[in-house]
C-alpha positions in Angstrom: 87.5 91.7 121.1 87.4 91.4 117.3 88.4 93.5 114.6 85.7 96.3 114.0 86.4 98.3 110.9 88.6 96.1 108.6 86.4 96.9 105.6 86.7 100.4 106.2 90.5 101.1 106.8 93.5 99.6 104.9 95.4 96.6 106.3 98.0 98.9 108.0 95.4 100.3 110.3 94.4 98.1 113.3 90.9 98.8 114.9 89.5 96.9 117.8 86.7 97.5 120.2 86.1 95.2 123.2 82.8 94.0 124.4 82.0 93.2 128.1 83.8 89.8 127.9 87.1 91.4 127.7 86.8 91.9 131.6 86.6 88.2 132.0 89.5 87.5 129.6 91.6 89.9 131.6 90.5 88.5 134.9 89.9 92.2 136.3 87.9 95.1 135.3 88.9 97.7 132.8 89.6 100.8 134.8 87.0 103.6 134.3 90.0 106.0 134.4 93.4 106.3 135.3 96.4 103.8 134.5 96.1 100.5 132.9 98.0 98.0 135.1 100.7 95.7 133.8 98.4 92.8 133.5 95.9 94.8 131.2 98.8 96.2 129.1 100.3 92.7 128.7 96.9 91.1 127.6 96.3 93.9 125.0 99.6 93.7 123.8 99.6 90.0 123.4 96.4 90.1 121.6 97.3 92.8 119.2 101.0 92.4 118.8 102.5 95.6 120.1 104.9 96.5 122.9 103.0 97.2 126.1 104.8 100.6 126.8 103.4 101.9 123.5 100.0 102.0 124.8 98.8 105.7 124.7 95.8 106.6 126.7 94.2 109.7 128.4 92.2 110.6 131.4 89.0 111.4 129.8 87.1 114.4 131.0 84.1 114.8 128.4 86.0 117.8 126.9 87.5 118.7 123.4 91.3 118.5 124.2 93.2 116.2 121.8 96.8 115.1 122.4 99.4 114.5 119.9 101.1 111.2 120.7 104.6 111.9 120.2 107.6 109.8 121.4 108.0 112.4 124.1 104.4 111.9 125.0 104.8 108.1 125.0 107.9 108.3 127.6 105.9 110.1 130.0 102.6 108.4 129.6 102.6 106.6 132.9 100.5 109.4 134.2 97.7 109.9 131.6 96.9 113.7 130.9 93.4 114.9 130.7 92.1 114.8 127.2 89.5 112.9 125.1 91.2 112.1 122.0 94.7 111.2 120.7 96.4 111.7 117.2 99.6 110.2 116.0 101.5 109.1 112.9 104.0 106.8 114.8 103.7 103.1 113.9 103.0 100.5 116.6 101.5 103.2 119.1 98.1 101.8 120.2 95.7 104.7 120.9 93.2 103.8 123.4 90.1 105.2 124.8 87.2 104.0 127.0 83.5 104.3 126.5 80.3 103.1 128.1 77.6 104.9 125.8 79.9 107.7 124.5 80.6 107.6 120.9 84.2 106.3 119.7 85.4 108.0 116.6 88.1 106.7 114.5 89.8 108.6 111.8 92.6 107.7 109.3 94.4 109.9 106.7 94.8 107.7 103.8 97.7 110.0 102.2 99.7 111.2 105.3 99.3 107.8 107.1 98.1 109.3 110.5 95.2 108.5 112.6 93.2 109.8 115.5 90.9 108.3 118.2 88.2 110.3 120.0 85.8 110.0 123.1 82.8 111.9 121.8 80.2 112.2 124.4 77.4 115.0 124.1 79.7 117.6 125.8 82.7 116.8 123.6 80.3 116.7 120.5 78.9 120.0 121.6 82.4 121.5 121.6 83.2 119.8 118.3 86.0 117.5 119.4 86.2 116.3 115.8 87.0 119.6 114.5 90.0 120.0 117.1 91.3 116.6 116.1 91.2 117.4 112.4 92.8 120.7 113.3 95.7 119.1 115.2 96.2 116.5 112.3 96.2 119.4 109.7 98.8 121.4 111.7 101.1 118.4 112.4 100.7 116.2 109.4 99.1 118.4 106.7 95.9 116.4 106.7 93.2 117.4 104.3 89.7 116.5 105.4 88.9 114.8 102.0 91.7 112.5 102.6 90.1 111.1 105.9 88.2 108.0 106.3 86.1 108.0 109.5 84.3 105.3 111.5 81.8 105.6 114.3 81.7 102.7 116.8 79.1 101.4 119.1 77.3 104.0 121.3 74.2 104.8 122.8 71.6 105.7 119.9 68.6 107.8 119.2 66.4 104.8 120.1 67.6 105.1 123.8 69.3 108.2 124.4 66.6 110.3 126.0 67.8 113.8 126.9 66.4 117.0 128.4 64.6 119.9 126.6 67.6 122.0 126.7 69.3 119.7 124.1 66.9 121.3 121.5 69.3 124.4 121.7 72.5 122.2 121.7 71.7 120.1 118.8 68.6 121.3 116.9 69.3 119.4 113.9 69.9 116.0 115.5 66.9 115.9 117.9 64.1 113.4 117.8 60.7 113.9 119.3 58.9 110.9 120.4 55.6 111.4 122.2 56.5 114.1 124.8 60.1 113.0 125.0 63.3 114.2 123.5 66.0 112.0 122.0 69.5 112.8 120.6 71.1 111.0 117.6 74.8 111.5 118.7 76.4 109.7 115.8 74.5 112.0 113.4 76.1 115.0 115.1 79.6 113.8 114.6 78.8 112.9 111.0 77.4 116.3 110.4 80.5 118.0 112.0 82.9 115.7 109.8 81.0 116.6 106.8 81.0 120.3 107.6 84.9 120.0 108.0 85.3 118.6 104.5 85.2 115.0 105.0 83.3 113.2 102.3 80.1 111.5 103.4 80.9 108.3 101.6 84.1 108.2 103.8 82.2 108.1 106.9 81.1 104.6 108.1 78.7 104.2 111.1 78.5 100.7 112.6 74.9 101.3 113.9 75.3 99.4 117.1 73.5 100.7 120.3 75.1 100.2 123.5 72.1 100.6 125.4 69.9 98.3 123.3 72.8 95.6 122.8 73.7 93.8 125.9 77.1 92.6 124.7 78.3 96.1 125.6 78.5 98.1 128.6 76.1 100.9 129.0 75.9 103.8 131.5 72.5 104.6 130.7 71.2 100.8 131.3 73.5 100.0 134.1 74.2 103.2 135.9 77.5 103.2 138.2 77.8 99.5 137.9 78.6 99.8 134.1 82.0 98.8 133.1 83.9 100.2 130.1 84.7 99.0 126.7 88.2 99.6 125.1 88.4 101.2 121.8 91.9 100.8 120.2 93.5 102.2 117.0 96.8 101.5 115.8 99.0 102.2 112.6 101.0 98.9 111.9 104.5 99.0 111.0 105.2 98.3 107.3 107.9 95.9 106.0 109.6 99.0 104.6 109.8 100.5 107.8 111.0 97.5 109.5 113.9 97.0 107.1 114.8 100.6 107.2 115.6 100.0 111.0 117.6 96.9 110.6 
């Protein structure tokens, strides 16, 4: 479990994505859905330096709902709500999603100091989950798209993501034809959607890693129901000024 986008985001933003080795480090499987147990929360907290109760996660349903992680939400987060994204401006709240081929999308507003983390599968991408997240950040934090930096994590890529012919209608600009087969470029779908919202293309970073090709990662396409899950995490670190104001 190593920093993923330290070169993309400023030092106050923590981003991590686990590979399959995290299961062994925890001594137990990352849950595919539902609650993280106390051992898993403690392990992540120890690795990253946050209070275990400040882990914000959701029950992912391949949709476009994005939740604002407020202090009230954190108080009742023992029972994760159905959603596929989280946004917050609260320091030391660790936003967490789980993936095994779907695309993790990390977003940070460099002016308003707020962030978002999304689980973007093809269904969520078809429903434009990035638009929903930016809209919520705009409503709650006055985010402007040109102030956003975005990063796309490891996910299944067009080299491996064979889909049905109906996807030509869903994503006509991101379909690749190879022989008689149809492949989808999921990261490109989300890149286009971000640019259409007003995010500058030079502020979008794609790590380029394919979860299906790269056996360091879990892949539902490669492993089927036996596939575990990777954790993507994003957190706004408390600044020295914030610490002194509380003391």
